[in-house]
N, C-alpha and C positions, 0 to 999 in steps of 0.2 A: 640524783644521778643513777644510783643503783636501781631504783624502782623503774626508771625509764629503760635501763638496760634489760631488766627482767621482762618487761612488757614486750620489748622488741624481740628478745630471744624466744618468748612464748609464741609470738606471732609467726616468726620464722619457722618454728617447729610445727605449728599448725598447718602452714602452707606446704611444708614438706610431707606431712602425713596425708593431706587431702588427695593428691594424685595416687598414692599407694592404695588408699582405701577405695578409691574409685575403680582402680584396676582389679582389686580383689573382689569387688562387687560386680565385675563384668563391664565396667565403664571404659576399659581400654580397647584400643584397636590394634590390629596387626601393624607391624613396622612397614612403612611404605616401601614399594618396589623402587629402589633407587636406580635411576637410569643415567646413562651418559648423554647429557644434553650438550650439543656443541655450542649453544649460546651461553653456557656457563663459563666462568673464568675470565681473566682480564682481557683475553684476546678472542673470546667467543663471539660468534656472529649468528644471525638467523639464516635458516635455509629457505630461500624464496619459494622454491617449488613446494616444499612442505607447508609453508604458510598459505599458499594458494589452495592446496588440497584441504588444509585445515579450515579455511573459510568456507569451502564447499561443505565440509562436515557440519560446521556451525549452522550454515544457512539451511541445510537439508534436515538436520536433526534437532539441533539445540535451540534454534531461533523460535520454535513454536512455544517455548516456555521461558527462555532466558534472553534478556536483552544485553547489549553492550552499549550502555547509555552514554558513555563519553566519546564514542566513535562516530565520526561522520564519514560519508562515502569518500570524500576527498582525501581523508587520511589513508585510504587504501592505496592511493597513488602518490603519496608523499615519498620523498627519497628515503629508502630503507623499508618502505612498505611492500606488501606482497605483490602489488600490481604496478609498481613504479616502472616507467619506461625511459630508458636513455635515448632511444630512437623510436620514431613512429613506425608501426608495421606497414607493410605494403598496402596501397590503396587509400591511405590517409592523405589528405591534401598537404602539400608542402608548407603551407602557411600555418599549419597546426604545430604548436609546441607541446609535444607529448610529455615533456618533463613537468609541465604545469598540471596539477591534478584536475583542474576544471576543464582542461582540454584533452585529458587522457581518454582515448576512446573506450578502453576497457572499463574504467571507472564510470563513464557515462552510460555504458551498456548495463552495468550492474545496477546503477541507481534507477534506470528506467524500468527495471523489473518490479520496483516497489511503488506504492501509492502513499502519499502523505496528505494530511489535512492542511488546508491553507485558507486564507481569508482574514477578515470578511471581504466579500465582493461588494459591488456598488449597491446591492440590496441588503447588505448586512448579513449575508449568509456565508457559512463555511462551505468549502467545496474540496473535492478530491482532485489531485493532480499527480502526474508522474514525478517521482523524486528527482532532485538535481544533486550534483556532487556536493553542494554546500549543505545539504540536509543531513541530519543525523539518521543513523539506522533506526527504523521505527521500533518502538517497544511492542512486545507481543500482546500486552494488556494495557488498557487505558489507565488503570490505577491498581493499587495494592489489593483492594477488596475484590476486584475482578480476578486478579491473579490467584488469590487464595481460594476463591470459589471454584476456579477451574482446576485446582490442584489439591483438592481434599483438605484445605486449610493451610497447606504449606506455602511459603512464599519463595519462589525461585530467586536465587541470588543474581546480582548483576555480574556477568562474566567478564566485564572489562576490568574488574578489580579482583577477581577470584585468586589470581596468582599472588597478589600482594596480601590478600586477606587471610591466606592459609599458610601455616608453617610448611616450608618445603613445597610451595605451591605446585610446581610442575609434577613432582613425584606424587603429590596428593591427588591431583586430578587424574593422572594416568592410572594410579592404583585404584581409584574409585571406579573409573570407567571400565577397567578390565577385571574388577574384583567381585562382581556380583556372583553369588552362589545360592544354591538351594538352602533353605533354612535347616539347621540341625534338627534332628528328631526330638531333641529335648525341649524345644520351644514351640509355641504356637503364635503365628503372626496374625494380626488383625487385618481387616479389609484394607487394601491399598498400601500395605506395608511390604517392603522388599529388603531382604537381608544383604548386608555387605560388611565383611569383616574389617574393612579399612575405614569405615565410618564410625566415629566415636559414639558410643551409646551405652546403655545399661541393659544388657540382655537378661539379667537376672529377673527383671520384672515380667519377662515373657516366658519364663520356664513353666512347663506343664505342672499341674498340682502334685503329681506323684514325685516330682523332683524338688519339692519345697516342704519345709516343716510347717507346723501349725501357725507360726507367725508370718509365714510367707517368705522366709529366707531360704536360700539354697541349702540342700542337705550337705553334710560335710564331705561326702565322697562324690558330689556332683561338680563337674567342671563347667563353669559358665562360659558359653561361647564368646569369643572376642567380637568386637564391632558393635553395630547397631542396625537400625532399620531406617529406610528412607521412604518418602512418599513417591519418589521418582523411580519408575520402572527402569530396568537396564536399557539405556537409550541406543546402544550399538549392538549390532549382530553382523556376522560375516555376510558380505555381499549386499548390505543394505544401501550402499552408495557405489555408483559406477564411476571409476576414475578414467580419465581420458587416456592415460598412459597404461597400456596393458602390462607393463613390466612391474608396476606397483601393486603389491598384494592388497586385495580388498578384504581385509581381516579386521577384527576388533582391535587387535594390537596396533595395526598401522593407522586405523582411523583415530585411535586415542593419541598416538604420537603426533599426528598431523594437527589435530585440534589443539593440543597442548602448545605446539609451535605457534599457531595463530594467536591463541589467547595470551601467551607470554608476550608476544609482540604488542597486542592490544593493550596490555597493562603497562608496557614500557616501550613505546615506539621509538624513543630517542636513545635507546641503549647503545647502539653501535656508535652514534656520534659522541656520546658521553665517554665511551671507552677509547675512541680515537683521540679525543681531546686529552684524556688522562695519560695516554702513552706519550703524546707530544709534550705535555707538561713535565712528565717525569724525565724525558730526554733533555728538555731545556734545563731543568734543575740539576741534572747530572753534569751537563757541560759547564754550567755556571759554577758548580762545586769544584770541578777540576781547574777551571781558570782561576778561581779565588785561591785554591790551594797553592798553585805554582806562583801566583802573585805574592802570596804571603811569604813563601820561601825566598823569593827574589828580593823582597823588601828587607826582611830580617837578616838575610845573608850579608848585607852591607854593614850591619851593626857589629862593632868590635866588642866581643865579650871579654 
């Protein structure tokens, strides 16, 4: 029993030491830029206009390397989605039910901009056709090998799950997109490497020779820069995307906020329904508790103590 306790204690101590050692070696990243996201909290909801702009940012910039593999075009028109319509816009036939994603004219127009593989046809050949609302958004690459070959060996992650796969996902993605900097003078970056202080890594390995001792370790008076390097170049820059609304600033900060809104919805499209159900459930349980409390008092008040 004592031996088991000592082993568990030693393991816990080792786990506690590892992060500290990694930070001391330059493996830590800067604290994320914590933002006020209105989809956070028990009553938080998505901003529809921000999600629509975020999809534009994803489509224009991110989709060339990153997929959203769990997302179909019809999901964009689901209730709670960025392009859901309560009523059909002017010019749409009255027989059209725009609440149904397959009939949503916006969703159909978006899908028609893409081409997907289908088949086989009567001759056994695959063929290209315009995408339909039922199709999933196409992947940018046919397979992982092709993706790595096009990105210097790095494999672009699936953005449909990025918010769930990273701690404080929205703050992480926002910080990463807005956090690219010039590399510090103390380090040398290799070809295709881009410095970002919010991306965890070990910058001690990239220190110039004059800042390291004979064994390759940082000199005692040298501060190892935080963060790490990515194969992805800074994807956003001011003015790279034109918004339809002239009142919305076309800045890196705004682009990052909007694409975070869209990707958060993509990772949890039923969030608003879940929160609404939770509020109703809590209200029901509260009322039930009050009823049971007064019933309890009424029943026991008749008993002679």
